[in-house]
C-alpha positions as CSV (number, residue, x, y, z in Angstrom):
1,X,-14.0,11.8,21.0
2,X,-17.0,14.1,20.9
3,X,-19.7,13.9,18.3
4,X,-19.1,16.8,16.0
5,X,-22.3,16.7,13.9
6,X,-25.5,14.8,13.9
7,X,-28.2,15.8,11.5
8,X,-31.5,14.8,9.9
9,X,-31.6,15.8,6.3
10,X,-34.4,14.7,3.9
11,X,-35.2,11.6,5.8
12,X,-31.5,10.6,6.6
13,X,-29.8,10.4,9.9
14,X,-26.1,11.4,9.4
15,X,-23.7,10.7,12.2
16,X,-20.1,12.0,11.8
17,X,-17.2,11.5,14.2
18,X,-13.9,13.3,14.1
19,X,-11.0,11.5,12.5
20,X,-8.5,13.7,14.3
21,X,-6.7,12.4,17.3
22,X,-8.5,12.7,20.7
23,X,-7.7,16.1,22.2
24,X,-6.7,17.6,18.8
25,X,-8.1,21.1,18.1
26,X,-11.2,21.1,15.9
27,X,-11.7,23.5,13.0
28,X,-13.0,27.0,13.8
29,X,-16.6,26.0,13.1
30,X,-16.3,23.1,15.5
31,X,-16.2,20.6,12.7
32,X,-13.2,18.2,12.4
33,X,-12.6,15.8,9.5
34,X,-15.1,13.0,10.1
35,X,-16.1,9.5,9.4
36,X,-19.7,9.3,8.1
37,X,-22.5,6.8,8.7
38,X,-26.0,7.4,7.3
39,X,-29.3,5.7,7.9
40,X,-32.4,6.7,5.9
41,X,-36.1,6.2,6.8
42,X,-36.2,3.1,4.6
43,X,-33.7,1.4,6.9
44,X,-30.8,1.6,4.4
45,X,-27.3,2.0,6.0
46,X,-24.5,3.8,4.1
47,X,-20.9,4.2,5.2
48,X,-18.4,6.4,3.6
49,X,-14.9,4.9,2.9
50,X,-12.6,7.8,3.5
51,X,-9.6,6.1,1.9
52,X,-9.3,4.4,-1.5
53,X,-9.0,0.7,-2.0
54,X,-6.1,-0.5,-4.1
55,X,-6.6,-4.2,-3.3
56,X,-5.8,-4.1,0.4
57,X,-9.4,-4.4,1.4
58,X,-10.1,-0.9,3.0
59,X,-13.7,-1.0,1.9
60,X,-14.3,-4.4,3.5
61,X,-12.9,-3.2,6.8
62,X,-15.1,-0.1,6.7
63,X,-18.2,-2.3,6.1
64,X,-17.2,-4.7,8.9
65,X,-16.6,-1.9,11.4
66,X,-19.9,-0.3,10.7
67,X,-21.9,-3.6,10.6
68,X,-20.4,-4.7,13.9
69,X,-21.4,-1.6,15.8
70,X,-24.9,-1.3,14.2
71,X,-25.6,-4.9,14.9
72,X,-26.4,-5.8,11.3
73,X,-24.7,-8.0,8.7
74,X,-22.0,-6.9,6.3
75,X,-24.4,-7.2,3.4
76,X,-26.7,-4.6,5.0
77,X,-24.1,-1.8,4.7
78,X,-23.8,0.0,1.4
79,X,-20.5,1.7,0.7
80,X,-19.7,5.1,-0.9
81,X,-16.2,6.1,-1.8
82,X,-15.1,9.5,-0.5
83,X,-13.9,12.0,-3.0
84,X,-10.7,13.9,-2.3
85,X,-11.4,16.2,0.6
86,X,-9.2,15.9,3.8
87,X,-11.1,18.8,5.4
88,X,-14.2,16.5,5.5
89,X,-12.7,13.0,5.6
90,X,-9.3,13.4,7.3
91,X,-6.1,11.9,6.0
92,X,-7.0,9.9,2.8
93,X,-3.7,8.4,1.8
94,X,-3.2,4.7,1.8
95,X,0.5,3.9,2.5
96,X,2.8,3.1,5.3
97,X,0.3,0.5,6.5
98,X,-1.9,3.2,8.2
99,X,-5.4,2.6,7.0
100,X,-6.8,0.3,9.7
101,X,-4.9,2.2,12.4
102,X,-6.5,5.5,11.4
103,X,-10.0,4.3,10.6
104,X,-11.0,1.6,13.1
105,X,-11.8,3.7,16.2
106,X,-13.7,6.7,14.5
107,X,-15.7,4.4,12.2
108,X,-16.7,2.2,15.0
109,X,-17.6,5.2,17.1
110,X,-19.7,6.7,14.3
111,X,-21.7,3.5,13.9
112,X,-22.0,3.0,17.7
113,X,-23.3,6.5,18.0
114,X,-26.0,5.8,15.5
115,X,-26.9,2.6,17.3
116,X,-27.1,4.3,20.7
117,X,-29.3,7.1,19.3
118,X,-31.7,4.5,17.8
119,X,-31.8,2.6,21.0
120,X,-32.5,5.8,23.0
121,X,-35.3,6.7,20.6
122,X,-36.9,3.4,20.9
123,X,-36.7,3.5,24.8
124,X,-38.4,6.9,24.8
125,X,-41.2,5.7,22.5
126,X,-41.8,2.7,24.8
127,X,-41.2,4.6,28.0
128,X,-38.7,2.1,29.3
129,X,-35.1,2.4,30.5
130,X,-32.5,2.4,27.7
131,X,-30.7,-0.4,29.6
132,X,-33.6,-2.7,29.0
133,X,-33.4,-2.3,25.2
134,X,-31.0,-3.9,22.8
135,X,-30.1,-3.5,19.1
136,X,-30.0,-6.7,16.9
137,X,-30.5,-7.5,13.2
138,X,-31.4,-4.0,12.2
139,X,-34.0,-3.4,14.9
140,X,-34.3,-2.4,18.6
141,X,-35.9,-4.9,20.9
142,X,-37.5,-4.8,24.3
143,X,-38.8,-8.2,25.3
144,X,-41.2,-9.2,22.5
145,X,-41.5,-5.7,21.1
146,X,-39.5,-4.8,18.0
147,X,-38.9,-1.5,16.2
148,X,-37.0,-1.5,12.9
149,X,-34.3,1.1,12.5
150,X,-36.3,2.7,9.6
151,X,-39.1,3.6,12.0
152,X,-36.7,5.2,14.5
153,X,-34.6,7.4,12.2
154,X,-36.6,10.6,12.7
155,X,-36.8,10.2,16.4
156,X,-33.1,9.4,16.7
157,X,-32.2,12.5,14.6
158,X,-34.1,14.7,17.0
159,X,-32.0,13.6,20.0
160,X,-29.1,15.6,21.3
161,X,-26.1,13.2,21.0
162,X,-24.4,14.9,23.9
163,X,-27.1,13.4,26.2
164,X,-26.8,9.9,24.9
165,X,-23.9,7.8,26.3
166,X,-22.0,5.9,23.5
167,X,-20.5,2.5,24.2
168,X,-18.4,0.5,21.8
169,X,-18.9,-3.3,21.5
170,X,-16.1,-5.0,23.5
171,X,-14.0,-7.4,21.5
172,X,-15.3,-10.4,23.5
173,X,-18.8,-9.7,22.1
174,X,-17.7,-9.1,18.5
175,X,-19.9,-11.1,16.0
176,X,-18.0,-10.1,12.8
177,X,-14.7,-8.5,13.6
178,X,-12.0,-11.1,14.0
179,X,-14.5,-13.9,13.6
180,X,-16.1,-13.8,10.1
181,X,-14.5,-15.9,7.4
182,X,-16.1,-13.6,4.8
183,X,-13.9,-12.4,2.0
184,X,-13.9,-9.0,0.4
185,X,-17.3,-7.2,0.1
186,X,-16.6,-6.6,-3.6
187,X,-15.1,-10.0,-4.4
188,X,-18.0,-11.1,-6.6
189,X,-18.1,-7.8,-8.5
190,X,-14.3,-8.1,-9.1
191,X,-14.3,-11.7,-10.3
192,X,-17.3,-11.2,-12.6
193,X,-16.0,-8.0,-14.1
194,X,-18.6,-5.7,-12.7
195,X,-16.2,-3.8,-10.5
196,X,-15.1,-0.5,-12.1
197,X,-11.5,0.4,-12.0
198,X,-9.7,3.5,-13.1
199,X,-9.0,2.0,-16.5
200,X,-12.7,1.4,-17.0
201,X,-13.7,5.0,-16.5
202,X,-15.2,6.7,-19.5
203,X,-17.3,9.8,-18.9
204,X,-19.7,10.8,-21.7
205,X,-17.8,12.3,-24.6
206,X,-14.4,11.1,-23.3
207,X,-11.5,10.7,-25.7
208,X,-8.5,8.3,-25.2
209,X,-4.8,9.3,-25.2
210,X,-1.6,7.3,-25.3
211,X,1.8,8.9,-25.0
212,X,5.0,8.3,-27.0
213,X,7.4,8.4,-24.1
214,X,11.2,9.2,-24.0
215,X,13.2,6.4,-25.6
216,X,16.0,6.8,-23.0
217,X,16.2,8.2,-19.5
218,X,15.8,11.9,-19.3
219,X,15.3,12.5,-23.1
220,X,13.4,15.6,-24.1
221,X,11.3,16.3,-27.3
222,X,13.4,18.0,-29.9
223,X,11.1,17.9,-32.9
224,X,7.7,16.5,-33.8
225,X,6.4,15.3,-37.2
226,X,2.8,14.5,-36.6
227,X,1.4,14.6,-40.1
228,X,1.0,10.8,-40.4
229,X,-0.4,10.5,-36.9
230,X,-3.1,13.1,-37.5
231,X,-4.0,11.3,-40.8
232,X,-4.9,8.2,-38.8
233,X,-8.8,7.8,-38.7
234,X,-10.1,8.7,-35.3
235,X,-7.1,10.8,-34.2
236,X,-8.3,14.1,-32.8
237,X,-5.1,15.8,-31.7
238,X,-1.4,15.4,-31.0
239,X,0.1,17.5,-28.2
240,X,3.6,17.6,-26.6
241,X,3.7,17.1,-22.8
242,X,6.0,19.3,-20.8
243,X,7.8,17.2,-18.1
244,X,7.7,20.3,-15.8
245,X,3.9,20.2,-15.6
246,X,2.6,17.1,-17.3
247,X,4.2,14.0,-15.9
248,X,7.4,12.5,-17.4
249,X,7.1,14.3,-20.8
250,X,6.6,12.9,-24.3
251,X,4.0,13.5,-27.0
252,X,0.3,12.5,-26.5
253,X,-1.9,11.2,-29.3
254,X,-5.6,11.8,-28.5
255,X,-8.2,9.8,-30.4
256,X,-11.8,8.5,-30.2
257,X,-10.7,5.0,-29.2
258,X,-7.8,3.1,-27.7
259,X,-6.9,1.3,-31.0
260,X,-7.0,4.5,-32.9
261,X,-4.8,6.3,-30.4
262,X,-2.2,3.4,-30.5
263,X,-2.2,3.5,-34.3
264,X,-1.6,7.2,-34.2
265,X,1.3,6.8,-31.8
266,X,2.9,4.2,-34.2
267,X,2.7,6.8,-37.0
268,X,4.2,9.6,-35.0
269,X,7.8,10.7,-35.7
270,X,9.7,12.4,-32.9
271,X,13.3,13.4,-32.5
272,X,14.9,13.6,-29.0
273,X,17.7,15.3,-27.2
274,X,19.5,15.3,-23.9
275,X,19.2,12.6,-21.2
276,X,21.6,9.7,-20.6
277,X,21.4,7.5,-23.7
278,X,24.4,5.4,-22.6
279,X,23.3,4.7,-19.0
280,X,23.9,1.2,-17.7
281,X,22.7,-0.1,-14.3
282,X,25.8,-2.3,-13.9
283,X,27.8,0.9,-13.7
284,X,25.4,2.4,-11.2
285,X,25.8,-0.7,-9.0
286,X,29.6,-0.4,-9.2
287,X,29.4,3.2,-8.2
288,X,27.2,2.4,-5.2
289,X,29.6,-0.3,-4.1
290,X,32.5,2.2,-4.3
291,X,30.4,4.6,-2.1
292,X,29.9,2.1,0.7
293,X,30.7,3.7,4.1
294,X,34.0,2.6,5.6
295,X,33.5,-0.2,8.2
296,X,34.2,1.3,11.7
297,X,36.7,-0.3,14.1
298,X,35.2,-3.4,15.6
299,X,35.5,-4.1,19.4
300,X,37.0,-7.5,18.5
301,X,38.0,-9.7,15.7
302,X,35.5,-9.7,12.8
303,X,34.3,-13.2,12.3
304,X,32.4,-12.8,9.1
305,X,31.8,-10.1,6.4
306,X,29.3,-10.2,3.5
307,X,28.1,-7.9,0.8
308,X,24.6,-8.0,-0.6
309,X,23.5,-6.2,-3.8
310,X,19.8,-5.5,-4.4
311,X,18.5,-4.5,-7.8
312,X,16.0,-2.0,-9.2
313,X,12.4,-3.2,-8.9
314,X,9.3,-2.1,-10.8
315,X,5.9,-1.9,-9.2
316,X,4.1,-3.7,-12.0
317,X,0.5,-3.6,-10.7
318,X,-2.0,-5.7,-12.7
319,X,-3.8,-2.5,-13.7
320,X,-1.2,-0.2,-15.6
321,X,-1.2,3.5,-14.9
322,X,-4.2,5.5,-16.1
323,X,-6.2,8.5,-15.3
324,X,-9.2,10.4,-16.7
325,X,-9.6,14.2,-16.5
326,X,-12.1,16.8,-17.6
327,X,-11.0,20.4,-17.5
328,X,-13.7,23.1,-17.9
329,X,-13.9,26.8,-17.6
330,X,-14.7,26.5,-13.9
331,X,-12.5,23.7,-12.7
332,X,-11.2,20.2,-13.2
333,X,-12.6,16.7,-12.3
334,X,-10.4,13.7,-12.2
335,X,-11.3,10.0,-12.0
336,X,-8.2,8.0,-11.1
337,X,-6.9,5.0,-9.1
338,X,-4.9,7.2,-6.7
339,X,-3.5,6.2,-3.3
340,X,-4.2,9.7,-1.9
341,X,-7.1,11.7,-3.3
342,X,-6.8,14.5,-0.8
343,X,-3.2,15.3,-1.5
344,X,-3.8,14.9,-5.2
345,X,-6.6,17.5,-5.0
346,X,-4.3,20.0,-3.3
347,X,-1.5,19.3,-5.8
348,X,-3.7,20.0,-8.8
349,X,-5.1,23.1,-7.2
350,X,-1.7,24.5,-6.5
351,X,-0.2,23.6,-9.9
352,X,-3.0,25.1,-11.9
353,X,-3.7,28.0,-9.7
354,X,-7.2,26.9,-8.7
355,X,-9.2,27.0,-5.5
356,X,-9.5,23.5,-4.1
357,X,-13.2,23.8,-4.3
358,X,-12.8,23.9,-8.1
359,X,-11.0,20.5,-8.1
360,X,-12.8,17.2,-7.6
361,X,-10.9,13.9,-7.4
362,X,-12.9,10.7,-7.6
363,X,-10.9,7.8,-6.3
364,X,-11.7,4.6,-8.3
365,X,-10.8,1.1,-7.4
366,X,-7.1,0.3,-8.2
367,X,-5.7,-2.9,-9.5
368,X,-2.7,-2.8,-7.2
369,X,-0.6,0.2,-6.2
370,X,2.4,-0.8,-3.9
371,X,3.4,2.9,-3.6
372,X,3.3,3.8,-7.3
373,X,-0.1,5.4,-7.3
374,X,1.0,8.0,-4.7
375,X,2.5,9.9,-7.6
376,X,0.4,12.2,-9.9
377,X,2.2,11.9,-13.3
378,X,-0.7,10.0,-15.1
379,X,-3.1,12.5,-13.7
380,X,-1.1,15.5,-14.9
381,X,-0.9,13.9,-18.4
382,X,-4.7,13.5,-18.4
383,X,-5.2,17.1,-17.3
384,X,-2.9,18.4,-20.0
385,X,-4.7,16.4,-22.7
386,X,-8.1,17.5,-21.6
387,X,-7.0,21.1,-21.6
388,X,-5.6,20.7,-25.1
389,X,-8.9,19.4,-26.6
390,X,-11.6,20.8,-24.3
391,X,-13.1,17.4,-23.5
392,X,-12.7,14.6,-21.0
393,X,-9.7,12.4,-21.8
394,X,-8.6,9.0,-20.5
395,X,-4.8,8.5,-20.6
396,X,-3.9,4.8,-20.8
397,X,-0.5,3.3,-20.2
398,X,0.4,0.1,-22.0
399,X,2.3,-2.6,-20.0
400,X,5.4,-1.5,-21.8
401,X,4.8,2.1,-20.7
402,X,4.2,1.0,-17.2
403,X,7.3,-1.2,-16.9
404,X,9.8,1.2,-18.6
405,X,8.6,4.5,-17.1
406,X,8.0,3.5,-13.5
407,X,9.3,5.1,-10.3
408,X,11.6,2.2,-9.4
409,X,12.7,0.9,-6.0
410,X,16.3,2.1,-5.7
411,X,19.3,-0.2,-6.0
412,X,21.3,-0.7,-2.9
413,X,24.5,-2.3,-1.7
414,X,25.0,-3.6,1.8
415,X,28.2,-4.6,3.6
416,X,27.8,-6.3,7.0
417,X,30.3,-7.6,9.5
418,X,30.1,-9.1,12.9
419,X,31.9,-10.0,16.1
420,X,30.7,-13.3,17.6
421,X,31.1,-15.1,21.0
422,X,32.4,-18.6,21.5
423,X,29.1,-20.1,20.4
424,X,29.0,-18.1,17.2
425,X,26.3,-15.8,18.4
426,X,26.8,-12.1,17.3
427,X,27.7,-9.6,20.0
428,X,28.4,-6.7,17.7
429,X,27.5,-5.9,14.1
430,X,28.2,-3.2,11.5
431,X,26.0,-2.4,8.5
432,X,27.1,-0.1,5.7
433,X,24.5,0.9,3.2
434,X,24.9,2.7,-0.1
435,X,21.7,3.6,-2.0
436,X,19.7,6.4,-3.7
437,X,17.1,8.7,-2.2
438,X,13.6,8.6,-3.5
439,X,13.5,11.1,-6.3
440,X,9.7,11.6,-5.9
441,X,10.1,12.5,-2.2
442,X,12.9,15.1,-1.6
443,X,12.9,14.6,2.2
444,X,14.6,11.2,1.6
445,X,17.7,13.0,0.4
446,X,19.1,12.7,3.9
447,X,21.0,9.6,5.1
448,X,19.5,10.0,8.6
449,X,15.9,9.8,7.2
450,X,16.7,6.8,5.0
451,X,18.3,5.1,8.0
452,X,15.2,5.8,10.2
453,X,13.0,4.5,7.5
454,X,14.9,1.3,6.9
455,X,16.7,0.3,10.1
456,X,14.4,-1.8,12.3
457,X,16.9,-4.3,13.6
458,X,14.9,-6.0,16.5
459,X,17.6,-8.1,18.2
460,X,19.8,-7.4,21.2
461,X,23.1,-7.0,19.4
462,X,25.1,-3.8,19.7
463,X,26.5,-2.1,16.6
464,X,26.0,0.6,14.1
465,X,24.4,1.4,10.7
466,X,25.9,3.9,8.4
467,X,24.2,5.2,5.2
468,X,25.7,6.8,2.1
469,X,23.5,8.3,-0.6
470,X,24.3,9.0,-4.2
471,X,22.0,11.0,-6.5
472,X,19.4,8.8,-8.2
473,X,20.1,8.5,-12.0
474,X,16.5,7.7,-12.8
475,X,13.1,8.2,-11.3
476,X,12.8,6.3,-7.9
477,X,9.8,6.1,-5.6
478,X,8.0,4.3,-2.8
479,X,7.9,0.5,-3.2
480,X,6.2,-1.9,-0.8
481,X,8.1,-1.7,2.6
482,X,10.3,1.2,1.2
483,X,13.8,1.0,2.7
484,X,12.9,-1.8,5.2
485,X,12.9,-4.1,2.2
486,X,16.6,-3.3,1.7
487,X,17.9,-3.0,5.3
488,X,16.0,-5.8,7.0
489,X,16.5,-8.2,4.1
490,X,20.3,-7.7,4.4
491,X,20.3,-7.9,8.2
492,X,18.2,-11.1,8.4
493,X,20.2,-12.9,5.6
494,X,23.4,-12.0,7.3
495,X,22.2,-13.2,10.7
496,X,21.1,-16.5,9.0
497,X,24.5,-16.9,7.4
498,X,26.2,-16.3,10.8
499,X,24.0,-19.0,12.3
500,X,24.8,-21.5,9.6
501,X,28.5,-20.9,9.9
502,X,28.2,-21.7,13.6
503,X,25.9,-24.7,13.2
504,X,23.1,-22.9,15.1
505,X,19.4,-23.5,14.6
506,X,17.8,-20.5,12.8
507,X,14.9,-20.2,15.3
508,X,17.0,-20.8,18.4
509,X,19.6,-18.2,17.3
510,X,16.9,-15.5,17.1
511,X,15.2,-16.6,20.3
512,X,18.6,-16.0,22.1
513,X,18.6,-12.5,20.8
514,X,15.0,-11.5,21.7
515,X,13.6,-10.7,25.1
516,X,11.6,-13.7,26.4
517,X,8.4,-11.7,26.9
518,X,8.5,-9.8,23.6
519,X,5.8,-9.9,21.0
520,X,8.4,-10.8,18.4
521,X,9.5,-13.8,20.4
522,X,5.9,-15.0,20.7
523,X,5.3,-14.9,17.0
524,X,8.6,-16.5,16.3
525,X,7.6,-19.4,18.6
526,X,4.2,-19.6,17.0
527,X,5.7,-19.8,13.5
528,X,8.2,-22.4,14.5
529,X,5.6,-24.5,16.3
530,X,3.3,-24.4,13.3
531,X,6.1,-25.2,10.8
532,X,7.3,-28.1,12.9
533,X,10.7,-29.7,12.8
534,X,12.4,-29.5,9.3
535,X,12.4,-32.9,7.7
536,X,15.6,-34.4,6.2
537,X,16.4,-32.8,2.9
538,X,14.6,-29.6,3.7
539,X,16.6,-26.3,3.9
540,X,15.0,-23.8,6.3
541,X,15.1,-20.0,6.3
542,X,13.8,-17.9,9.2
543,X,13.4,-14.1,9.5
544,X,11.5,-11.6,11.7
545,X,10.4,-8.1,11.4
546,X,8.8,-5.4,13.6
547,X,7.3,-2.2,12.2
548,X,4.0,-0.4,11.8
549,X,3.0,-1.4,15.3
550,X,3.0,-5.1,14.3
551,X,5.4,-8.0,14.4
552,X,5.9,-11.0,12.1
553,X,8.0,-14.1,11.9
554,X,8.4,-16.1,8.7
555,X,9.7,-19.7,8.3
556,X,10.4,-20.9,4.7
557,X,11.1,-24.5,3.8
558,X,12.7,-25.5,0.5
559,X,13.4,-29.0,-1.0
560,X,14.4,-30.3,-4.4
561,X,15.4,-26.9,-5.7
562,X,12.1,-25.0,-4.9
563,X,10.4,-23.4,-1.9
564,X,7.6,-25.8,-0.7
565,X,6.1,-24.1,2.3
566,X,6.1,-20.7,4.0
567,X,4.7,-20.3,7.5
568,X,4.1,-16.8,8.9
569,X,2.9,-15.9,12.3
570,X,1.8,-12.3,12.7
571,X,0.6,-10.1,15.6
572,X,-1.3,-7.0,14.4
573,X,-3.1,-6.5,17.7
574,X,-6.9,-7.2,17.5
575,X,-7.5,-8.9,14.1
576,X,-10.4,-7.1,12.4
577,X,-10.6,-9.2,9.2
578,X,-8.9,-12.6,9.3
579,X,-9.0,-13.4,5.6
580,X,-7.7,-9.9,4.9
581,X,-4.7,-10.6,7.2
582,X,-4.0,-13.8,5.3
583,X,-4.3,-12.0,2.0
584,X,-1.9,-9.3,2.9
585,X,0.7,-11.7,4.2
586,X,0.3,-14.0,1.1
587,X,0.8,-11.0,-1.2
588,X,4.0,-10.0,0.6
589,X,5.3,-13.6,0.3
590,X,4.6,-13.7,-3.4
591,X,6.3,-10.4,-3.9
592,X,9.3,-11.7,-2.0
593,X,9.3,-15.0,-4.0
594,X,9.3,-13.0,-7.2
595,X,12.1,-10.6,-6.3
596,X,14.3,-13.1,-4.6
597,X,14.1,-15.6,-7.5
598,X,14.7,-13.4,-10.5
599,X,12.6,-10.2,-11.0
600,X,14.7,-7.2,-11.5
601,X,14.9,-4.1,-13.6
602,X,18.1,-3.5,-15.6
603,X,19.1,-0.5,-17.8
604,X,21.1,-0.9,-21.0
605,X,21.9,1.9,-23.5
606,X,19.9,4.4,-21.4
607,X,16.6,2.5,-21.4
608,X,14.9,-0.1,-19.2
609,X,15.4,-3.5,-20.8
610,X,12.3,-5.2,-19.3
611,X,8.9,-4.5,-21.0
612,X,6.4,-6.9,-19.6
613,X,5.9,-10.0,-17.3
614,X,7.6,-11.9,-20.1
615,X,11.0,-10.6,-19.0
616,X,10.2,-9.2,-15.6
617,X,10.2,-12.5,-13.9
618,X,7.2,-12.4,-11.5
619,X,6.3,-15.6,-9.8
620,X,4.0,-17.9,-11.8
621,X,1.2,-19.6,-9.8
622,X,2.8,-23.1,-10.2
623,X,5.9,-21.8,-8.3
624,X,4.0,-20.4,-5.3
625,X,4.4,-22.5,-2.2
626,X,1.8,-23.4,0.4
627,X,1.5,-20.3,2.6
628,X,0.2,-20.8,6.1
629,X,-0.7,-17.6,8.0
630,X,-1.0,-17.8,11.8
631,X,-2.6,-14.7,13.4
632,X,-1.4,-14.3,17.0
633,X,-3.9,-12.5,19.2
634,X,-2.7,-9.7,21.5
635,X,-4.0,-6.7,23.3
636,X,-1.6,-4.4,21.6
637,X,-3.1,-1.4,19.6
638,X,-4.2,-2.2,16.1
639,X,-1.1,-2.3,13.9
640,X,-0.4,-2.0,10.1
641,X,0.1,-5.0,7.8
642,X,0.2,-4.1,4.1
643,X,4.0,-3.8,4.0
644,X,5.0,-5.9,7.0
645,X,5.5,-9.3,5.4
646,X,7.8,-8.5,2.5
647,X,11.2,-7.9,4.2
648,X,11.2,-11.0,6.4
649,X,9.6,-13.2,3.7
650,X,12.3,-12.2,1.2
651,X,15.1,-13.0,3.7
652,X,13.6,-16.3,4.8
653,X,13.1,-17.4,1.2
654,X,16.7,-16.4,0.3
655,X,18.0,-18.4,3.2
656,X,15.9,-21.4,2.4
657,X,17.1,-21.4,-1.2
658,X,20.6,-22.6,0.0
659,X,22.2,-20.7,-3.0
660,X,25.0,-18.2,-2.8
661,X,23.6,-15.0,-1.2
662,X,26.3,-12.4,-1.9
663,X,24.2,-11.2,-4.9
664,X,20.4,-10.9,-5.2
665,X,18.2,-12.0,-6.8
666,X,19.4,-15.5,-6.0
667,X,21.5,-16.9,-8.7
668,X,21.0,-13.9,-11.0
669,X,23.6,-11.2,-11.8
670,X,22.4,-8.0,-10.4
671,X,22.5,-4.8,-12.4
């Protein structure tokens, strides 16, 4: 990569490095989307985080990358969050486990460029070879001579970066990356309540809105009696929301405070029409099962066949949906916990006929996302409310709103069959899948796309996978691991059941089906070694997964009716932030524990039955097992991790449960 821009502005050295792929064409003015590192003449270092942080630790990784190459400590790096502008900052979406893969090299290079310019400036001032100088602890050193970065900023900015060779710090010399035990850079602010999330945003003069949402799926407003709502003290306006332009529809009550808005909503009287007031998810499940693709002819006698039914799931982030918008005569500003500020900016500009320069999207911290915050519906509600009253408006969703008006993970039904050899090891397998496309992403309305997204079977067993799609009867969207959470769960549970029927050890069965020199075989061996031999009375489940350029193996041990321990070995290439790796795997395991042992969304009489964590059975802390995460080092390119752990953890936990597995969640009637 070449340096696209290096400037000195008002006492600040700004180094920017393209985020585009090496060799990719730059913009007409020679400027590609870039990662930014700034140093001012007081020695302060500021890094721009191009992507938002929804709990996965992007900001921490940015700080680590910059601190490593500038030879300073993490606390020496101040962070700024980029607003939505892909032309400046490159792809800004967080999803599909891309963040570390896209950011690590350009951010390191930007910081390394700044370091090399500072070292070159110091060498010139001293009249010594660059090779005799070294950067350390915020200064350049030559023998006993020391120049702080602050004193070198002006000289460094005057250098032509094309004449200064840039070298990255090799992994064997890393001080922080892969070695520090530090947690998140904003951990103290989070636990003390000083961190500002989207739900905390209140620009001056902002009003608050809540929405009376459709009482059943697809219902539309037929009539509104808002007299009582408008009479509630503090209520400023009542405005219908068009589902074509303002999210999922309903009627918004805008007030001076949240309690006043909620009281106004309680007083509102609305009649509804249309939709599916008799919808029932049990019927949907039966229809999916009837739509399963026919099992093709097997090359031998089928030894075993099983059907797995997976329920609807809600995202249920700790911070419910929210957004704040201010529409003026010249444009719109949005403050929101989005997963993709750049795409959101383009969406708003297109929908409202604005130039993108008139739209500003400020990405706040997000209290969890898991795919839900890719969607713009809370933002569209806030924009509609702000336009209605001519003031900034914060739209807040209650927990009930969030649970009952989500974009859910689709239901699916899986029928698997296998031919086995004399030892019971599968030699051929068939997997029929019936599910729904993601209604928020039309390109998934294609069985081949769904199959490509979900089918990551890693073992040396011939066979086929066939997918049938039915139209989604409610809003469905991206959920952690997307279709891999369906496909790989069913495949691994089925493989585990085959092994049990043949009396085969779960680890050894998978070792037989993996190449001896594969990354997946190495992590499987590492997980098995760390877990040790299962003690008497322990039921063990094992599962593997390969996706996002990473591999993982999970071993789950259960005894006395509950999971006691989970061991996960993971290879993500070079480990940048060890505690971040552990946190991501732990989160995937807890999600898996929750969904395997009871969490599901059901629809009765046209509406979602669950309304909070009271009846959406997410794992309580006293049910969470010991989770041991084993990073396995490799020289593979940096891989993704955010979604990697969920599919194998769910399968391993289900197998360890020892309960009947033909329906999921374990021991619960699906649908």
